[in-house]
C-alpha positions in Angstrom: 132.8 228.0 218.6 132.5 226.5 215.4 136.1 224.9 214.0 136.6 223.3 210.9 138.3 220.1 210.5 140.6 219.6 207.5 140.4 216.5 205.2 142.9 214.0 205.9 144.2 212.0 203.1 143.5 208.1 203.1 146.6 206.6 203.6 147.6 202.5 204.0 147.0 201.1 207.4 149.8 202.7 209.6 149.7 206.1 208.1 149.6 208.6 211.0 146.2 210.9 210.5 146.6 214.5 210.2 146.8 216.2 214.0 143.5 218.7 213.1 141.7 215.4 211.8 142.1 213.1 215.1 139.2 211.6 216.3 137.8 213.0 219.8 140.8 215.1 219.9 140.3 216.0 223.8 141.2 212.4 224.7 143.2 211.2 221.3 146.2 209.6 222.4 145.7 210.7 226.1 146.1 207.2 227.7 149.8 206.1 228.5 150.3 202.5 227.6 153.5 200.7 229.1 156.1 199.5 227.3 157.3 197.1 229.6 155.3 194.8 232.2 153.4 191.9 232.5 149.9 190.8 231.0 147.6 192.3 233.5 149.7 195.8 233.8 149.1 196.2 229.8 145.5 195.1 230.1 144.8 197.5 232.8 145.9 200.3 230.1 143.3 199.2 227.6 140.6 198.7 229.9 138.0 201.5 229.3 136.7 202.2 226.2 134.5 198.8 226.2 132.8 199.6 229.0 132.0 203.3 227.4 130.5 201.0 224.7 128.9 198.1 226.7 126.5 200.9 228.5 124.6 201.2 225.1 123.6 197.2 225.4 121.9 198.0 228.7 120.0 201.1 228.1 116.2 201.6 228.9 115.2 199.7 225.3 117.1 196.6 226.3 114.9 196.3 229.3 111.7 196.8 227.5 112.4 193.8 225.4 114.1 191.6 228.2 111.0 192.3 230.3 108.3 191.4 227.8 110.5 188.5 226.8 110.8 187.2 230.3 107.4 188.0 231.3 105.7 186.1 228.3 108.1 183.1 227.5 110.2 182.5 230.6 113.9 181.6 229.9 113.2 180.7 226.4 114.5 184.1 225.0 117.7 183.7 227.0 119.1 182.0 223.9 118.7 184.8 221.9 120.3 187.4 224.1 123.3 185.0 224.3 123.3 185.3 220.8 122.5 189.0 219.9 125.6 189.4 222.8 128.0 187.5 220.9 127.1 189.4 217.6 128.0 192.6 219.5 130.9 190.9 220.7 132.1 190.3 217.4 131.3 193.8 215.5 133.2 195.8 218.6 136.1 193.7 218.2 136.0 194.3 214.3 135.7 198.2 215.4 138.6 198.1 217.6 140.6 196.9 214.6 139.8 198.8 212.1 140.2 201.8 214.2 143.6 201.2 215.6 144.5 199.6 212.0 143.6 202.8 210.1 144.1 205.8 212.7 140.6 207.0 211.7 136.8 206.5 213.1 134.1 204.7 211.1 132.6 208.1 210.4 136.0 209.6 208.9 136.4 206.4 206.8 133.0 206.6 205.1 134.0 210.1 204.3 136.9 209.3 202.5 135.5 206.0 200.8 132.0 207.3 199.8 131.0 210.1 197.8 128.9 213.0 199.4 125.8 211.6 197.6 126.2 208.6 200.0 127.9 210.0 203.2 124.9 212.6 203.6 122.0 209.9 204.4 124.5 207.8 206.3 125.2 211.0 208.7 121.5 212.0 208.8 120.7 208.1 209.5 123.7 207.9 212.4 122.3 211.3 213.8 118.7 209.6 213.6 120.2 206.7 215.5 121.7 209.2 218.3 118.7 210.7 218.7 116.6 207.5 219.2 118.9 206.2 221.6 118.9 209.5 223.4 115.2 209.1 223.5 115.2 206.0 225.2 117.5 207.0 227.7 115.7 210.0 228.7 112.6 207.9 229.1 114.0 205.4 231.4 115.5 208.1 233.5 112.2 209.9 233.8 110.6 206.7 234.8 113.3 205.7 237.2 112.9 209.1 238.7 109.0 208.9 238.9 109.4 205.5 240.7 112.0 206.3 243.3 111.1 210.1 244.2 107.6 210.8 243.0 108.4 213.2 240.3 105.8 213.5 237.5 107.2 211.8 234.4 106.9 215.4 232.4 109.1 217.1 235.0 111.5 214.2 234.8 111.8 214.2 231.2 112.9 218.0 231.4 115.1 217.5 234.5 117.2 214.4 232.2 119.0 217.5 230.5 120.9 218.4 233.5 122.8 215.0 232.9 124.4 216.4 230.0 126.6 219.1 232.0 127.9 216.3 234.5 129.1 214.2 231.6 130.6 217.2 230.0 132.6 218.3 233.0 133.8 214.6 233.4 134.8 214.5 229.5 137.1 217.9 230.4 138.6 216.2 233.1 139.8 213.2 230.8 138.9 209.9 229.5 139.6 208.3 232.4 137.5 210.1 234.6 134.5 209.0 232.1 135.7 205.2 232.3 136.0 205.3 236.0 132.5 206.4 236.0 131.0 204.1 233.8 132.7 201.0 235.3 131.4 202.2 238.9 127.9 202.2 237.8 128.2 199.2 236.2 129.3 197.6 239.0 126.4 199.1 241.0 123.9 197.9 238.5 125.5 194.3 238.7 124.9 194.3 242.6 121.4 195.4 242.0 120.5 192.9 239.9 122.4 190.1 242.1 120.4 191.0 245.1 116.9 190.9 242.9 117.8 187.5 241.3 118.6 186.2 244.9 115.0 187.4 246.2 113.5 186.0 242.7 115.0 182.6 243.4 114.9 181.5 239.9 115.1 177.5 238.8 118.6 177.4 237.8 118.1 174.3 235.7 115.8 175.9 233.6 117.8 179.0 233.4 120.6 176.9 231.9 118.0 175.5 229.6 117.0 179.0 228.1 120.3 179.4 226.8 119.9 176.4 224.5 117.9 177.8 221.1 114.5 176.4 221.1 112.4 175.6 218.1 109.7 177.6 219.3 111.1 180.5 218.9 110.7 180.0 215.2 107.5 178.3 214.8 105.6 181.0 217.6 105.4 184.2 215.7 104.9 186.2 218.9 107.9 184.5 220.5 109.8 185.5 217.0 108.8 189.1 217.1 109.8 189.6 220.8 113.3 187.8 219.9 113.8 190.3 216.9 112.9 193.0 219.6 115.8 191.5 221.7 118.6 191.5 218.8 117.4 194.9 217.3 117.6 196.6 220.8 121.0 195.0 221.5 123.4 196.1 218.8 123.8 200.0 218.7 124.6 201.6 215.0 126.3 204.9 216.6 128.3 202.5 219.1 130.3 201.3 215.9 131.2 204.8 215.0 132.1 205.4 218.8 133.9 202.4 219.4 136.6 203.3 216.3 137.2 206.7 217.8 137.8 205.6 221.7 140.2 203.0 220.9 142.6 205.9 219.5 142.7 207.2 223.0 145.3 205.0 224.0 149.4 206.2 223.3 150.5 203.0 221.4 153.4 202.7 218.9 152.9 203.0 215.4 154.8 199.6 214.3 153.0 197.0 213.3 153.9 194.8 216.3 152.4 197.4 218.5 149.2 197.9 216.6 148.5 193.9 216.5 148.9 193.8 220.7 146.7 196.9 221.1 144.0 195.3 218.8 144.1 192.2 220.9 144.2 193.9 224.2 141.2 196.2 222.9 139.4 193.5 221.9 140.0 191.9 225.1 138.5 195.1 226.8 135.4 195.1 225.0 134.5 191.3 225.1 134.9 191.5 228.8 132.8 194.7 228.9 130.2 193.1 226.5 130.0 189.9 228.8 129.0 192.2 231.7 126.3 193.4 229.6 125.1 190.2 228.7 124.8 189.3 232.4 122.9 192.3 233.2 120.3 192.0 230.3 120.1 188.2 231.1 119.5 189.3 234.8 116.5 191.5 233.6 115.0 188.5 231.6 115.7 186.3 234.5 114.2 188.5 237.1 110.9 189.0 234.9 110.5 185.0 234.1 111.0 184.3 238.0 108.8 186.9 239.2 106.1 187.5 236.4 106.1 184.4 234.2 106.1 182.0 237.2 103.1 183.7 238.6 101.0 184.1 235.5 101.7 187.6 235.0 103.0 186.8 231.2 101.3 190.2 229.7 103.9 192.6 231.6 105.8 194.6 229.3 106.1 198.1 230.8 108.6 199.0 233.3 106.5 201.1 235.4 103.9 198.0 235.9 107.0 195.6 236.3 108.1 197.4 239.2 104.2 198.1 240.7 104.0 194.4 240.8 107.1 193.2 241.9 107.2 193.9 245.5 103.8 192.1 246.2 104.9 189.0 244.2 108.3 188.7 246.0 106.8 189.7 249.3 109.8 192.4 249.4 110.1 196.1 248.6 113.8 196.0 248.3 113.8 194.2 245.0 111.5 197.0 243.3 113.6 199.7 244.8 116.8 198.0 243.4 114.9 197.6 240.2 114.3 201.3 239.7 117.9 202.4 241.0 119.3 200.2 238.3 117.2 201.8 235.7 118.4 205.2 237.2 122.0 204.1 236.4 121.5 202.6 233.5 119.8 205.7 232.0 122.5 208.0 233.4 125.3 205.7 231.9 123.8 205.7 228.7 124.2 209.4 228.1 127.9 208.9 227.7 127.3 206.9 224.5 125.3 209.6 222.7 127.5 212.8 223.9 130.5 211.2 222.5 128.8 209.2 219.7 127.3 212.7 218.5 130.7 214.4 218.5 132.3 211.3 216.5 129.5 211.3 213.7 129.3 215.0 213.2 133.0 215.7 212.8 133.8 212.5 210.8 130.9 212.9 208.4 130.8 216.6 208.2 134.6 217.9 208.8 132.9 220.3 211.5 133.6 220.7 215.1 130.6 222.0 217.3 131.2 223.0 220.8 130.7 219.8 223.2 128.0 221.6 225.1 125.9 222.7 221.9 126.5 219.3 220.6 125.3 217.5 223.6 122.1 220.0 224.2 121.0 220.0 220.6 121.0 216.3 220.6 119.1 216.2 223.8 116.3 218.8 222.7 116.0 216.9 219.5 115.1 213.9 221.8 113.2 215.9 224.3 110.7 217.2 222.1 108.7 214.5 221.2 109.0 212.6 224.7 107.5 216.0 226.3 104.5 216.1 223.8 103.7 212.2 224.2 104.0 212.6 227.8 101.9 215.4 228.0 99.2 214.0 226.1 99.0 210.2 226.5 100.9 209.9 230.1 102.7 206.5 230.8 101.3 204.3 228.1 102.2 207.0 225.3 106.0 206.9 227.0 106.1 203.2 226.5 105.1 202.9 223.0 107.8 205.6 222.3 110.4 203.6 223.7 109.6 200.7 221.7 109.5 203.0 218.8 112.9 204.1 219.6 114.3 200.3 219.2 112.4 199.9 215.7 114.4 203.0 214.6 117.7 201.8 215.6 117.2 198.3 214.3 116.5 199.7 210.9 119.6 202.1 211.0 121.9 199.5 211.9 122.7 197.6 208.4 124.0 201.3 207.2 126.5 201.0 210.1 127.6 197.6 209.9 127.8 197.0 206.1 130.4 200.2 205.7 132.4 199.0 208.8 132.5 195.2 207.3 133.3 197.0 203.9 136.5 198.6 205.5 137.5 195.7 207.5 137.7 193.3 204.6 139.6 195.6 202.5 143.2 194.9 202.0 144.2 198.2 200.4 142.8 200.1 203.5 144.1 197.9 206.5 147.1 195.9 205.0 148.3 193.2 207.1 145.9 194.4 210.0 142.8 193.0 208.1 140.2 191.1 210.0 140.9 187.6 210.2 138.9 185.4 207.4 136.6 184.1 209.7 135.8 187.8 211.3 135.1 188.8 207.8 132.8 185.9 206.9 130.8 185.9 210.4 130.2 189.8 210.3 128.8 189.6 206.8 126.6 187.0 208.0 125.4 189.2 210.8 124.8 192.0 208.4 122.8 189.5 206.3 120.5 188.4 209.2 119.8 191.9 210.5 118.7 192.9 207.2 116.8 190.2 206.6 115.0 190.9 210.0 114.4 194.5 209.3 112.9 193.5 205.9 110.6 191.2 207.5 109.9 193.7 210.2 108.8 196.3 207.1 107.1 193.3 205.3 104.9 192.7 208.9 104.2 196.2 209.3 102.8 196.9 205.6 100.6 193.8 205.7 99.6 194.6 209.5 101.1 191.5 210.7 
């Protein structure tokens, strides 16, 4: 059933939101935060939203760019993975501040601040980002099903629609169930890559040097292009909307001190989770560098090809199997992001509440149609190109989420005493300028055939 969501007046920081305009109302203020207790006890109460957001930073799109970078250039682009993760950590920390300080998610804040002529395109772009993410997730999951169980890609793409029901059931059970599932799957993914890296046996001195920026990233045009892909695949635009909503699942006091404490713990939560995402993305690149680049296989960029040649190069089928298992877990994990983000974006921008089942199935249907067509016509090579295209779409849409976020975070009238510190504002706008510059270069290269 479609339920209207009433407009909430835009008030100063600390104003209580209209109950009917709560972001993600099913989980809003549903997790208790202890008033007393030590640091660890309070941190445990806030741990969770960061992990739900972090799964978007390790989806199959990240796999594609990390595999290409590791196989072609060894460990060199680890510095780019580190830089992009630091950018993400800062942006998500700003999201926690905005969500807690205003009691609104980013979509609601855009609706309150901008005219309809601006909000409608912003909503459409946000929905496009969700569909592009969903597209990458279902392709990655379908590829994993084919590698592990021999299920044809076309059937696997259709089967991925079933994961929506698992996520929706868990959402009905409560946000803590979702957070526990995500944490468990991330732990398994880390375990899979720990074994793979042990089998690949990288040169650790070279790995550490890879985190130091190299001038060749700027002078080598191909390296620069792949580096842009890694940055574009790391920061997800819809995650900015989602995180501002998820932090409101904690039941905190309305006084300034409680909000400052909540911002501190929520930022720590997201920083820890995104550090784990960095370790996973680094592991993909390190595995590709130690396995493929070291053997002279510098052309490998497709997930299926990486799986097929991994076992012969390492002399063990275990690494390839764990590679596919980790891919499947990442695909399942990332569906949570699209499900919740779709709800936040539609309700926030349109004041329109759609049944979660219908919302999820509609989003997945939009993503499945192009995936089915491309898989039917072109097979595996087509899905690989579609995976890359989804990351290009995300990169182009990112500024339309980052710029509104920074406008709110730096607004003293809206944020009050919880306005982002000057250094966060400066770095946030610098990140926005960098992303816009990279996108302009991408567009120019496309127009000129570069």
